[in-house]
C-alpha positions as CSV (number, residue, x, y, z in Angstrom):
1,M,-69.7,44.7,-4.6
2,I,-67.1,42.0,-4.6
3,Q,-66.9,40.4,-8.1
4,R,-64.3,37.6,-7.4
5,L,-64.6,36.2,-3.8
6,Y,-61.6,33.9,-4.3
7,L,-59.3,36.9,-4.6
8,V,-60.1,38.2,-1.2
9,P,-57.8,36.0,0.9
10,I,-55.1,36.5,-1.6
11,V,-55.5,40.3,-1.3
12,F,-55.2,40.1,2.5
13,G,-52.2,37.9,2.2
14,A,-50.5,40.2,-0.2
15,L,-51.3,43.2,2.1
16,A,-49.8,41.4,5.0
17,A,-46.7,40.7,3.0
18,T,-46.5,44.3,2.0
19,V,-46.7,45.4,5.7
20,I,-44.1,42.9,6.8
21,W,-41.6,43.8,4.0
22,G,-42.3,47.5,4.6
23,R,-41.6,47.3,8.3
24,S,-38.4,45.3,7.6
25,A,-37.3,47.9,5.0
26,L,-37.8,50.7,7.6
27,R,-35.7,48.8,10.2
28,V,-32.9,48.1,7.7
29,H,-33.0,51.8,6.6
30,R,-32.4,52.9,10.3
31,M,-29.7,50.3,10.6
32,S,-28.0,51.5,7.4
33,R,-27.9,55.0,8.6
34,R,-26.3,54.0,11.9
35,I,-23.7,51.8,10.1
36,A,-23.0,54.6,7.5
37,A,-22.2,56.9,10.4
38,G,-19.8,54.7,12.3
39,Q,-18.7,51.7,10.4
40,S,-16.5,50.8,7.4
41,T,-17.5,51.8,3.8
42,E,-17.9,48.1,2.9
43,A,-20.3,47.5,5.8
44,A,-22.3,50.6,4.9
45,A,-22.6,49.5,1.2
46,L,-23.9,46.1,2.2
47,A,-26.4,47.7,4.5
48,W,-27.8,50.0,1.9
49,S,-27.9,47.1,-0.6
50,S,-30.0,45.2,1.9
51,F,-32.3,48.2,2.2
52,R,-32.8,48.5,-1.5
53,K,-33.7,44.8,-1.8
54,E,-36.2,45.1,1.1
55,L,-37.7,48.3,-0.6
56,H,-37.9,46.5,-3.9
57,T,-39.8,43.6,-2.4
58,T,-42.2,45.9,-0.6
59,I,-43.0,47.8,-3.8
60,V,-43.7,44.5,-5.7
61,Y,-46.1,43.3,-3.0
62,G,-47.8,46.7,-2.7
63,I,-48.5,46.8,-6.5
64,A,-49.7,43.2,-6.3
65,T,-52.1,44.0,-3.4
66,L,-53.5,47.1,-5.3
67,S,-54.0,45.1,-8.5
68,L,-55.7,42.1,-6.8
69,A,-57.9,44.4,-4.7
70,L,-59.2,46.2,-7.8
71,A,-59.6,42.9,-9.7
72,A,-61.8,41.6,-6.8
73,V,-64.2,44.5,-6.8
74,W,-64.2,45.7,-10.5
75,S,-64.2,43.7,-13.7
76,H,-63.3,46.6,-16.0
77,P,-60.2,46.2,-18.2
78,A,-58.7,49.2,-16.5
79,V,-58.1,47.0,-13.5
80,E,-54.9,45.9,-15.2
81,L,-53.5,49.4,-15.3
82,P,-51.9,49.2,-11.8
83,L,-49.8,46.4,-13.1
84,L,-48.0,49.0,-15.2
85,L,-46.5,50.2,-11.9
86,L,-44.4,47.0,-11.9
87,V,-42.1,49.0,-14.2
88,V,-40.8,50.6,-11.0
89,P,-39.4,47.4,-9.3
90,I,-38.4,46.1,-12.8
91,A,-36.4,49.3,-13.3
92,M,-34.8,48.9,-9.9
93,T,-33.8,45.4,-10.7
94,L,-32.3,46.4,-14.1
95,T,-30.5,49.3,-12.5
96,Y,-29.1,47.6,-9.5
97,G,-29.2,44.0,-10.6
98,Q,-25.4,43.7,-11.3
99,R,-24.6,45.5,-8.1
100,F,-27.0,43.1,-6.2
101,L,-25.1,40.2,-7.6
102,E,-21.7,41.7,-6.8
103,E,-22.8,42.4,-3.2
104,A,-24.2,38.9,-2.9
105,A,-20.8,37.6,-3.9
106,L,-19.2,39.9,-1.3
107,I,-21.5,38.7,1.4
108,E,-20.7,35.1,0.5
109,Q,-17.0,35.9,0.7
110,R,-17.4,37.6,4.1
111,A,-19.3,34.5,5.3
112,A,-16.6,32.2,4.1
113,L,-14.0,34.4,5.9
114,E,-16.0,34.4,9.1
115,R,-16.3,30.6,8.9
116,R,-12.5,30.3,8.5
117,A,-11.9,32.7,11.4
118,E,-14.2,30.6,13.6
119,E,-12.4,27.5,12.6
120,A,-9.1,29.1,13.3
121,L,-10.3,30.2,16.7
122,S,-11.6,26.8,17.4
123,Q,-8.2,25.3,16.4
124,Q,-6.4,27.8,18.7
125,E,-8.6,26.7,21.6
126,L,-8.2,23.0,20.7
127,A,-4.4,23.0,20.0
128,P,-3.3,23.5,23.7
129,R,-5.5,20.7,24.8
130,R,-4.1,18.4,22.1
131,W,-0.6,19.3,23.0
132,A,-1.3,18.7,26.6
133,T,-2.5,15.2,25.9
134,R,0.8,14.5,24.2
135,L,3.0,16.2,26.8
136,A,1.1,14.9,29.9
137,P,-1.7,12.4,29.0
138,E,-4.5,12.0,31.5
139,D,-4.8,8.3,30.6
140,L,-1.5,6.4,31.2
141,P,-1.2,2.7,30.6
142,E,-1.5,0.5,33.6
143,F,1.8,-1.0,34.8
144,P,1.6,-4.1,36.9
145,G,3.2,-3.6,40.3
146,F,2.8,0.2,40.3
147,E,0.2,2.8,41.3
148,V,0.4,6.1,39.4
149,G,-1.1,9.5,40.1
150,R,-0.7,12.6,38.0
151,V,-1.8,16.2,37.6
152,Y,-1.1,18.7,34.8
153,E,-2.1,22.3,34.4
154,A,-0.9,24.9,32.0
155,G,-0.6,28.1,34.0
156,S,-0.9,30.5,31.1
157,G,-3.8,28.5,29.5
158,L,-1.8,28.4,26.3
159,M,1.0,26.1,25.1
160,A,2.9,24.7,28.1
161,G,6.5,23.6,28.5
162,D,6.0,21.1,31.3
163,F,5.7,17.4,30.6
164,Y,5.8,13.9,32.2
165,D,6.1,10.4,30.9
166,L,5.9,6.8,32.1
167,F,6.8,4.0,29.8
168,Q,8.5,0.5,29.7
169,V,12.2,0.5,28.7
170,G,12.7,-3.2,28.9
171,P,11.6,-6.4,30.6
172,N,10.6,-5.4,34.2
173,R,12.0,-1.9,33.8
174,L,9.8,1.2,34.0
175,A,10.9,4.8,33.3
176,G,9.3,7.8,35.0
177,V,10.2,11.2,33.6
178,I,9.2,14.8,34.4
179,G,10.6,18.0,32.8
180,D,10.2,21.7,32.4
181,V,11.3,23.8,29.4
182,S,12.0,27.5,30.2
183,G,9.5,30.0,28.8
184,H,6.0,29.6,27.5
185,G,4.2,29.3,24.2
186,I,4.7,27.2,21.2
187,D,8.5,27.2,21.2
188,A,8.7,25.8,24.7
189,S,5.9,23.3,23.9
190,I,7.7,22.0,20.8
191,T,11.0,21.6,22.7
192,A,9.1,19.7,25.5
193,F,7.6,17.4,22.9
194,Q,11.1,16.8,21.4
195,V,12.7,16.1,24.7
196,K,10.0,13.7,25.8
197,Y,10.3,11.5,22.7
198,L,14.1,11.7,22.4
199,L,14.3,10.4,26.0
200,R,12.2,7.4,25.0
201,V,14.8,6.5,22.5
202,F,17.9,7.2,24.7
203,L,16.5,5.4,27.7
204,R,16.0,2.3,25.6
205,Q,19.6,2.6,24.4
206,Y,21.3,3.2,27.8
207,R,20.5,1.3,31.0
208,D,22.0,4.2,33.0
209,P,19.7,7.3,32.9
210,A,22.7,9.6,33.3
211,Q,24.0,8.4,30.0
212,A,20.6,9.1,28.3
213,V,20.5,12.6,29.8
214,E,24.1,13.3,28.6
215,E,23.2,12.2,25.1
216,L,20.0,14.3,25.2
217,N,22.0,17.4,26.4
218,A,24.5,17.0,23.5
219,V,21.6,16.8,20.9
220,L,19.8,19.8,22.4
221,S,22.9,21.9,22.8
222,A,23.9,21.4,19.1
223,Q,20.6,23.1,18.1
224,N,21.8,26.5,19.5
225,R,18.5,27.6,20.9
226,G,20.0,30.4,23.0
227,D,18.5,30.8,26.4
228,E,16.1,27.9,26.2
229,F,16.9,25.6,29.1
230,V,15.4,22.4,30.3
231,S,15.2,20.9,33.8
232,L,14.6,17.2,33.8
233,C,14.3,14.3,36.3
234,V,14.6,10.7,35.1
235,T,14.0,7.6,37.1
236,V,14.2,3.9,36.2
237,F,12.4,1.3,38.3
238,D,13.9,-2.2,38.1
239,Q,11.4,-4.7,39.4
240,T,13.8,-7.6,39.1
241,A,16.6,-6.0,41.1
242,G,14.1,-4.1,43.4
243,T,15.9,-0.8,42.8
244,L,15.3,2.8,41.6
245,R,18.0,4.5,39.6
246,F,17.8,8.3,39.5
247,S,19.4,11.2,37.5
248,S,18.4,14.9,37.4
249,A,19.4,17.8,35.2
250,G,18.9,20.8,37.4
251,H,15.3,19.8,38.4
252,P,13.6,20.5,41.7
253,P,14.2,17.7,44.2
254,A,12.0,14.6,43.9
255,W,10.8,13.1,47.2
256,L,11.2,9.4,47.9
257,W,9.3,7.7,50.8
258,H,11.3,4.6,51.7
259,D,11.7,2.6,54.9
260,G,9.6,5.0,57.0
261,E,11.6,8.1,55.9
262,L,11.3,10.8,53.3
263,R,14.4,11.8,51.5
264,P,15.0,14.4,48.7
265,L,16.6,13.2,45.4
266,R,18.4,16.3,44.2
267,A,20.0,17.4,40.9
268,T,22.9,15.3,39.7
269,G,23.9,17.7,36.9
270,P,23.2,21.1,35.3
271,L,20.2,22.2,33.3
272,L,20.1,20.8,29.8
273,T,21.8,23.1,27.2
274,L,23.4,25.2,30.0
275,A,26.7,23.4,29.5
276,P,27.1,21.5,26.1
277,D,29.7,19.2,27.7
278,G,27.9,18.9,31.0
279,E,28.4,15.8,33.1
280,Y,25.6,13.9,34.7
281,S,25.6,11.2,37.3
282,S,23.1,8.8,38.7
283,F,22.6,6.8,41.8
284,E,20.7,3.7,42.8
285,V,18.5,3.2,45.9
286,P,16.6,0.1,47.1
287,L,12.8,0.0,46.4
288,D,10.3,-1.8,48.6
289,T,6.6,-2.4,48.4
290,G,4.8,0.7,49.5
291,D,7.6,3.1,48.6
292,L,6.5,6.3,46.9
293,L,8.3,8.6,44.5
294,L,6.9,12.2,44.0
295,L,8.0,14.2,41.0
296,Y,6.9,17.8,40.2
297,T,7.8,20.9,38.3
298,D,8.7,24.3,39.8
299,G,5.2,25.7,39.1
300,L,4.2,23.9,42.3
301,S,7.0,24.8,44.6
302,E,7.1,28.4,43.4
303,A,3.4,29.2,43.9
304,R,3.4,32.6,45.7
305,A,1.7,34.3,48.5
306,G,3.3,37.7,48.3
307,E,7.0,37.1,48.6
308,Q,6.6,33.7,50.2
309,L,6.9,30.5,48.2
310,F,4.9,27.4,48.6
311,G,8.3,25.7,48.8
312,E,9.8,22.2,49.0
313,E,9.0,21.7,52.7
314,R,5.3,22.1,52.3
315,I,5.4,19.5,49.5
316,A,7.4,17.1,51.7
317,N,5.1,17.6,54.6
318,A,2.1,16.6,52.5
319,V,3.8,13.3,51.9
320,R,4.8,12.8,55.6
321,R,1.3,13.5,56.8
322,D,-0.1,10.5,54.9
323,P,2.5,8.5,52.9
324,G,-0.1,5.8,52.2
325,M,-2.5,8.3,50.5
326,D,-3.7,7.2,47.0
327,A,-1.2,8.5,44.5
328,D,-3.7,10.3,42.4
329,T,-5.3,11.9,45.4
330,L,-1.9,13.1,46.6
331,C,-1.2,14.9,43.3
332,K,-4.6,16.6,43.3
333,S,-4.4,17.6,46.9
334,L,-1.0,19.2,46.3
335,L,-2.3,21.2,43.5
336,E,-5.3,22.4,45.5
337,A,-3.0,23.2,48.5
338,A,-0.8,25.4,46.2
339,R,-3.9,27.1,44.8
340,D,-5.2,27.8,48.3
341,F,-1.8,29.1,49.4
342,A,-1.2,31.4,46.4
343,T,-2.7,34.9,46.6
344,A,-3.2,34.9,42.8
345,P,-3.9,32.3,40.1
346,L,-0.9,30.0,39.5
347,G,1.0,31.7,36.7
348,D,3.4,28.9,35.8
349,D,2.7,25.4,34.4
350,V,2.4,22.7,37.0
351,A,3.0,18.9,36.5
352,I,3.0,16.4,39.3
353,L,3.7,12.7,39.0
354,A,3.5,10.2,41.9
355,I,4.6,6.5,41.5
356,R,4.2,3.9,44.2
357,K,5.4,0.3,44.2
358,I,2.7,-2.0,45.2
């Protein structure tokens, strides 16, 4: 006969807890054996520690269930005897207590290392995107009198060496720049970043872009970076004079739509750092409303279908077909055309910049 009814729900609760912890202990035991067979010593030690803790809790709940069940049906003082069995989990705690604490600290250290690893991976994923926004920002300031389109894609998915820039160099004077640093990865990206912002300084010092390019070549060549070369195209739009002044350091030809015709603007000097004392020239052309300048890096023209290149002529034909196309649409359509042409994903970085006088 049940002597203490209020203990009945507690007995069933303790029994349920015993079953839950017991099943958990069995699963952890199986996991521990698998880990011990194939994983590191540290992982196996942590697994066995987890099993001991689960077993310890199961025993405690089991003894509590037995004691409470006897107390519910029997009022004899001997009911308290099962509580003596608590000496088993107490002994386990005293025996393994220090080890439990050490293993808990180890688990905490591992968790901290995993968090740092996740943060590092997150930074690795984020870093290329942040560099890209510096080298080729999606959001450029609006410049009255000009319509601007741009596309930028890092072919490797990592740090890119292509860049473009568009900025004011004086009253009614706008500079448009595109460049490509040889190689990939962090070194090429750092050099691209350096070139981009040095040019901002030099183009404000010199009205002639060729002088700015010569100064930049001297600075880069003095750094002795071996086989790291830079191709560069610099244009300066003068709204007062209605002209475009152009200089190129070994860069693929830009295309200018003017007076109903498309003409290439080819290199006016060698690649940067190829010749420390290299000479660069510039030339000036008239610029009318509706004229379009298309700049790009060789990742576009060198997209491949087998041995065949996408090439300069396909780029030129895209402009000829619709010279009045929205500048941004033109850039995006050129990138899509190169992707469709290529038999494999584009392996090189691609930057495209289109500027129309309106």
